[in-house]
C-alpha positions in Angstrom: -6.8 9.0 -23.9 -6.3 10.9 -20.7 -6.0 7.7 -18.7 -3.4 6.3 -21.1 -1.4 9.5 -21.0 -1.3 9.5 -17.2 -0.1 5.9 -17.1 2.7 6.6 -19.6 3.7 9.7 -17.7 4.0 7.7 -14.4 6.3 5.2 -15.9 8.7 7.9 -17.2 8.6 9.8 -14.0 9.3 6.8 -11.8 12.2 5.8 -14.0 13.9 9.2 -13.7 13.2 10.1 -10.1 14.9 7.0 -8.6 18.3 8.6 -8.7 18.2 11.0 -5.7 16.9 8.4 -3.2 19.5 5.8 -4.3 22.4 8.1 -3.9 21.2 9.6 -0.6 20.6 6.2 1.0 24.4 5.6 1.1 24.6 8.5 3.5 21.3 8.5 5.4 18.3 6.2 5.5 16.1 8.8 7.2 16.7 11.6 4.6 16.6 9.0 1.8 13.1 8.1 3.0 12.1 11.8 3.1 13.0 12.4 -0.5 11.5 9.1 -1.6 8.2 10.1 0.2 8.2 13.4 -1.6 8.8 12.3 -5.2 6.9 9.0 -5.1 4.1 10.6 -3.1 3.6 12.9 -6.1 3.6 10.0 -8.5 1.2 7.9 -6.4 -1.2 10.8 -5.9 -2.0 10.6 -9.6 -3.9 7.4 -9.0 -6.6 8.8 -6.7 -6.8 11.7 -9.1 -7.4 9.2 -11.9 -10.0 7.2 -9.9 -12.0 10.0 -8.4 -11.6 12.9 -10.8 -11.2 11.4 -14.2 -13.0 8.0 -13.9 -15.6 9.5 -11.5 -15.4 6.7 -9.1 -17.2 7.6 -5.9 -15.1 6.8 -2.8 -17.0 6.8 0.5 -15.3 6.7 3.9 -17.1 5.6 7.1 -16.4 4.4 10.6 -13.9 6.2 12.9 -12.3 9.5 12.0 -8.5 9.3 11.7 -6.7 11.8 13.8 -5.2 14.8 12.0 -1.9 14.4 13.8 0.8 12.3 12.4 0.5 8.6 13.4 2.7 5.6 12.7 0.2 2.8 12.0 -0.3 -0.7 10.8 -3.2 -1.2 8.4 -5.0 -4.5 8.0 -7.6 -4.9 5.3 -9.7 -7.5 3.6 -8.5 -8.6 0.1 -11.5 -8.7 -2.1 -9.8 -8.1 -5.4 -6.4 -7.4 -7.0 -6.7 -3.6 -6.6 -7.7 -3.2 -3.0 -4.3 -1.9 -2.1 -4.6 0.9 -4.6 -7.6 2.4 -2.9 -5.7 2.7 0.4 -3.9 5.5 -1.5 -7.1 7.5 -1.5 -7.1 7.4 2.3 -3.4 8.0 2.6 -3.6 11.0 0.3 -6.2 12.7 2.4 -4.0 12.3 5.5 -0.8 13.4 3.8 0.8 10.0 4.1 0.7 8.7 0.5 4.5 8.8 0.2 4.9 6.9 3.4 2.7 3.9 2.8 4.4 0.5 2.4 2.9 -2.9 1.5 3.7 -6.5 2.3 3.1 -8.0 -1.2 3.9 -11.1 -3.1 7.4 -11.2 -4.4 6.5 -11.8 -8.1 5.3 -8.1 -8.2 8.8 -7.0 -7.4 10.0 -8.4 -10.7 7.8 -6.1 -12.8 9.9 -3.7 -14.9 9.8 -0.1 -13.6 7.0 -0.8 -11.1 9.1 -3.4 -9.3 12.0 -1.0 -9.0 9.7 1.6 -7.5 8.4 -0.9 -5.0 12.0 -1.8 -4.0 12.9 1.9 -3.4 9.7 2.5 -1.4 10.7 -0.5 0.8 7.7 -2.7 0.1 8.2 -6.1 1.8 8.2 -9.1 -0.7 6.9 -12.4 0.5 6.8 -15.9 -1.0 3.9 -17.1 1.2 6.2 -19.6 2.8 7.1 -18.6 6.3 10.4 -20.5 6.4 11.5 -18.1 3.6 9.5 -15.0 4.5 10.1 -14.9 8.3 13.8 -13.8 8.0 13.1 -11.2 5.3 10.2 -9.7 7.2 12.0 -9.4 10.5 15.1 -7.8 8.7 13.0 -5.2 6.9 10.6 -4.5 9.8 13.5 -3.9 12.2 14.6 -1.0 9.9 11.2 0.7 10.2 11.5 1.5 13.9 12.8 5.1 13.7 10.0 7.3 15.1 11.2 10.2 12.8 10.0 8.3 9.8 6.3 8.4 9.0 4.9 4.9 8.5 1.7 3.4 7.1 2.4 -0.4 6.8 -0.4 -2.2 5.0 -1.0 -6.0 5.4 -3.7 -8.2 3.9 -3.9 -11.1 6.5 -5.9 -13.3 4.2 -2.8 -13.7 2.1 -4.6 -13.8 -1.2 -7.5 -12.1 -2.9 -11.0 -13.5 -2.4 -12.7 -15.9 -4.8 -15.6 -18.2 -4.4 -13.3 -21.3 -4.8 -10.9 -20.0 -2.1 -13.9 -19.2 0.1 -15.2 -22.8 -0.1 -11.8 -24.1 0.8 -11.5 -21.7 3.7 -15.0 -22.6 5.0 -14.1 -26.3 4.7 -11.0 -25.8 6.8 -12.9 -23.7 9.3 -15.6 -26.4 9.7 -12.9 -29.1 10.2 -11.2 -27.1 12.9 -14.1 -25.6 14.8 -13.5 -22.0 13.5 -16.1 -19.5 12.4 -17.6 -20.0 8.9 -17.0 -16.7 7.1 -18.9 -15.9 3.9 -17.3 -12.6 2.6 -13.7 -13.0 3.7 -11.1 -15.8 4.1 -9.7 -17.0 7.3 -6.8 -14.7 8.2 -3.2 -15.8 8.8 -1.6 -14.7 12.0 2.2 -15.0 11.5 2.6 -11.9 9.4 0.6 -9.7 11.7 2.4 -11.1 14.8 5.8 -10.4 13.1 4.8 -6.8 12.4 3.5 -6.2 16.0 6.5 -8.0 17.6 9.0 -5.8 15.7 7.1 -2.4 15.6 4.7 -2.3 18.5 6.8 0.1 20.6 7.0 2.5 17.7 3.4 2.3 16.5 0.4 4.5 17.6 -2.5 2.4 16.3 -3.8 -0.3 14.0 -6.3 0.8 11.3 -8.7 -2.0 10.6 -9.9 -1.3 7.0 -12.9 -3.0 5.4 -13.4 -2.4 1.6 -16.7 -3.0 -0.3 -17.5 -2.4 -4.0 -20.5 -1.4 -6.0 -21.7 -3.0 -8.2 -19.0 -5.6 -9.0 -15.3 -6.0 -7.9 -12.9 -4.3 -10.4 -9.8 -5.6 -12.0 -6.7 -3.5 -12.6 -7.8 -2.7 -16.1 -11.4 -1.8 -15.0 -9.7 0.7 -12.6 -7.3 2.1 -15.2 -10.0 2.5 -17.9 -12.8 3.7 -15.6 -15.2 0.8 -16.2 -15.6 -0.3 -12.6 -16.2 0.3 -9.8 -18.9 2.9 -9.7 -18.5 3.2 -5.9 -15.8 2.1 -3.4 -16.8 2.1 0.3 -14.0 2.1 2.9 -14.8 1.5 6.6 -12.1 2.4 9.1 -11.8 1.2 12.7 -9.0 2.8 14.7 -7.6 0.6 17.5 -5.0 2.1 19.8 -1.8 0.0 19.9 -2.2 -0.5 23.7 -5.4 -2.4 23.1 -3.8 -5.0 20.8 -2.7 -8.2 22.6 1.0 -9.2 22.7 1.2 -13.0 22.6 0.8 -14.8 19.3 -2.1 -16.9 20.5 -4.0 -13.9 21.7 -3.2 -12.0 18.5 -4.6 -14.9 16.5 -7.8 -14.9 18.4 -8.1 -11.1 18.1 -7.5 -11.3 14.4 -10.1 -13.9 13.9 -12.6 -11.8 15.9 -11.7 -8.8 13.7 -12.3 -10.7 10.5 -15.6 -12.1 11.9 -16.6 -8.5 12.4 -15.5 -7.7 8.8 -17.6 -10.5 7.6 -20.7 -9.1 9.3 -19.9 -5.6 8.1 -19.7 -6.8 4.5 -23.0 -8.8 4.8 -24.7 -5.7 6.0 -23.0 -3.7 3.2 -24.3 -6.0 0.5 -27.8 -5.9 2.0 -28.0 -2.1 2.6 -25.5 -0.7 0.1 -23.4 1.2 2.7 -21.3 0.9 5.9 -22.4 2.5 9.1 -21.3 6.1 10.0 -20.5 7.4 6.5 -19.0 10.8 5.7 -15.8 10.7 7.8 -13.6 12.1 5.0 -14.1 15.0 2.5 -13.5 14.8 -1.2 -10.2 15.5 -2.9 -9.4 19.0 -3.9 -9.5 19.4 -7.7 -7.1 22.4 -7.5 -4.5 20.5 -5.5 -4.8 17.4 -7.8 -4.2 19.6 -10.9 -1.3 21.4 -9.3 0.3 18.0 -8.5 -0.4 16.8 -12.0 1.3 19.9 -13.5 4.3 19.5 -11.2 4.7 15.8 -12.2 4.4 16.8 -15.9 7.1 19.5 -15.5 9.5 17.3 -13.6 9.0 14.4 -15.9 9.7 16.6 -18.9 12.9 17.9 -17.3 14.1 14.4 -16.4 13.2 13.0 -19.8 15.1 15.8 -21.6 18.1 15.3 -19.4 18.0 11.6 -20.0 17.9 11.7 -23.8 19.4 15.0 -24.7 22.0 15.7 -22.1 25.7 14.7 -22.1 26.8 11.1 -22.6 27.9 11.1 -19.0 24.4 11.7 -17.7 23.0 9.0 -20.0 25.6 6.6 -18.7 24.7 7.5 -15.2 21.0 6.8 -15.7 21.9 3.5 -17.4 24.0 2.5 -14.4 21.2 3.4 -12.0 18.8 1.2 -14.0 21.2 -1.6 -14.0 21.7 -1.3 -10.3 18.0 -1.2 -9.6 17.4 -4.3 -11.7 20.1 -6.2 -9.8 19.2 -4.8 -6.3 15.5 -5.6 -6.8 16.3 -9.2 -7.9 18.8 -9.9 -5.2 17.1 -7.8 -2.4 20.1 -5.6 -2.0 19.6 -2.5 0.3 22.7 -0.5 0.9 23.6 0.5 4.5 24.5 4.2 5.0 28.2 5.1 5.1 27.4 7.9 7.7 24.9 8.0 10.5 22.5 10.9 9.7 
């Protein structure tokens, strides 16, 4: 029952807290992002609280320690199941960046009611998995992420889809036919998305975080996550690569990415054999007190917004209705207003 309550509460809160970022974006993209990061960060922080404190999933971090200072980074991760992206929130929360994380994700997710609108406001990049369509959208959105004042964690899954045995067989067949490494635990990565990110953002990034995710004892679905069935443990290995060590040409980036995924494949083979990644214990557990304070804050704010929506004046209800109509249209048509003033 606790899990269901949290999920319902998130839907209500996200519906009501869209208004300030929408209005502010007409005047300043920078300050709109700050308020979006604050409100949606509180909302997203409920998920690690659900995973780790309520469902008792053990999240173990290993590899390189991420610097405490603020960094603008690109995250690349293996895509083992449909919920990998949600566990990146556990890392982002520990580093104070949960409201600043953005994803490159399939466009069908942007059409989800409520959640799709949230993804639009948080500036997730939708892709169709066809470069002739995706290239222009990616470059347009990436070019708006260059402001060094804006914290940025941009997450990319270079495999382009989640891992299954059937997809792995097709990937291995392609690799054998083209003289590429035969990978057992990941799919062959695609280069174009990563190259586009680096081409647009390299001068404003500090590092690339290479994330490898492993699960015990089986890979979870979304409903496994939400209901606390699986996984019992999530292991997240982090490798920090300074941006100056990343090649610049597309061919060299392709070779570097293939080497990176070959290393992931070996890491995962060792993980399935030994049950852990090397150099564990790089991050501490979540603070229960802070999680509960955030939960109480979300409940209070949600209650206030819900009261105003349903029991306030007719003008306020009309305003909320117009905001929802705008969000539905803007998300479907990929509309992002330009600021009227430079702030």
